[in-house]
C-alpha positions in Angstrom: 95.9 66.9 135.2 97.3 68.1 132.0 99.6 65.9 129.8 102.5 68.1 130.8 101.8 68.1 134.7 101.4 64.1 133.8 104.8 64.0 132.6 106.6 65.7 135.3 104.2 63.7 137.9 105.7 60.5 136.7 109.3 61.4 137.5 108.6 63.2 140.7 107.6 62.2 144.6 105.6 65.9 144.9 104.6 68.8 142.9 103.3 72.3 144.0 101.8 74.3 141.4 101.6 78.0 142.7 100.3 81.1 141.3 99.4 84.8 142.0 95.6 86.0 141.6 94.1 89.6 142.2 90.9 90.8 142.4 89.8 94.4 141.5 86.7 96.3 142.8 85.9 99.9 141.7 84.2 102.4 143.7 82.1 104.4 141.4 80.4 107.8 142.0 77.6 108.9 139.5 78.7 106.0 137.1 82.6 107.4 137.3 85.3 105.3 138.7 86.8 107.1 141.8 88.8 104.6 143.4 89.8 100.8 143.1 90.9 98.3 145.5 93.3 95.6 144.6 93.7 92.4 146.3 96.5 90.2 145.2 97.0 86.4 146.4 99.7 83.7 146.2 97.5 80.7 145.5 98.0 76.9 145.2 96.4 74.8 142.0 95.1 72.1 144.0 94.2 70.0 140.8 98.1 70.1 139.8 99.9 69.7 143.5 100.1 66.1 144.9 102.5 64.1 146.9 103.1 60.5 145.9 101.8 57.4 148.2 105.5 56.2 148.0 106.5 59.2 150.2 104.8 57.7 153.1 107.6 55.2 153.0 110.1 58.0 153.2 112.2 58.5 156.8 110.9 61.5 158.6 114.1 63.6 158.0 113.2 63.1 154.0 109.7 63.4 153.9 110.3 66.9 156.0 113.0 68.2 153.7 110.6 67.4 150.5 107.5 68.9 152.2 109.6 72.1 153.2 111.3 72.2 149.3 107.5 72.2 148.2 106.3 75.0 150.8 109.1 77.2 149.4 107.5 77.0 146.1 104.1 78.3 147.6 106.4 81.0 149.6 108.1 82.3 146.4 104.3 82.9 144.8 104.0 85.1 148.2 107.1 86.9 147.6 105.8 88.0 144.0 102.5 88.9 145.2 103.7 90.7 147.9 106.0 92.6 145.4 103.0 93.1 143.3 101.1 94.7 146.3 104.3 97.2 146.9 104.5 97.9 143.0 101.0 98.4 142.3 100.8 101.2 144.9 102.7 103.3 142.4 102.1 101.9 139.1 101.2 104.5 136.5 97.6 104.2 135.6 95.4 105.4 132.9 91.7 105.0 131.9 92.8 101.6 130.9 93.8 100.4 134.5 92.0 97.0 134.3 94.3 95.9 131.8 97.1 97.6 133.3 96.8 95.9 136.3 96.1 92.4 134.7 99.2 92.9 132.4 101.3 93.7 135.4 100.2 90.8 137.7 100.6 88.6 134.6 103.9 90.0 134.3 105.0 89.1 138.1 103.5 85.9 137.9 105.9 85.0 134.4 109.0 86.5 137.1 107.9 84.1 139.6 107.6 81.2 137.2 111.1 81.7 136.3 112.3 82.1 139.7 110.5 78.8 140.7 112.3 77.4 138.1 115.7 78.7 139.4 115.0 77.6 142.3 114.5 73.9 141.3 117.5 73.7 139.2 119.7 75.3 141.9 118.7 72.9 144.6 117.9 69.9 142.1 114.4 70.0 143.1 115.4 69.8 146.8 117.9 66.9 146.7 121.2 69.3 147.0 120.9 70.1 150.8 123.4 73.0 151.1 121.5 74.6 148.3 118.3 74.1 149.7 119.5 75.4 153.1 120.9 78.7 151.2 117.6 79.0 149.5 115.4 78.3 152.7 117.3 81.2 154.0 117.0 83.6 151.0 113.6 83.1 150.7 112.9 83.7 154.2 114.9 87.0 154.2 112.8 88.1 151.3 109.5 87.4 153.3 110.4 89.3 156.2 111.6 92.4 153.6 108.4 92.1 152.0 106.5 91.8 155.7 104.7 95.2 155.7 102.7 94.3 152.1 101.6 90.7 153.6 97.6 91.7 153.6 98.5 92.7 149.9 95.8 95.0 149.5 95.9 98.2 147.7 93.7 101.2 147.2 94.1 103.8 144.8 92.1 107.2 144.0 92.0 107.4 140.4 
């Protein structure tokens, strides 16, 4: 646990760190790239994700709400991973496609981080139940809108 995670850990009952990763494979013919396969994934960073032991003493409904709030953090990363898969289908690529894809995914990660901050601020880390309910609906709707990109695999010819 790094220093910033530890400082946050002292003040919260649970924390979920998520991210977006991608894998790129290149198909070559006679040594020349002809197509690429990009697989995008929402991830959980286990080493920075935890639930405090004191949560076990919470009422079932409070535990449920807390865990649902944390689940939404993963869902937000899933939304941005699906958006990335959608946009990677048409992203303009040049011979520097590896760097262009890396930069693009990094920009999606940064946008997701900002969305996570907004989510936590609006819901007061899940303690504003009305706001949490609104976000639950919003996030569920976004996942449905992006359902066709659930597999998050893009194949592009070069």
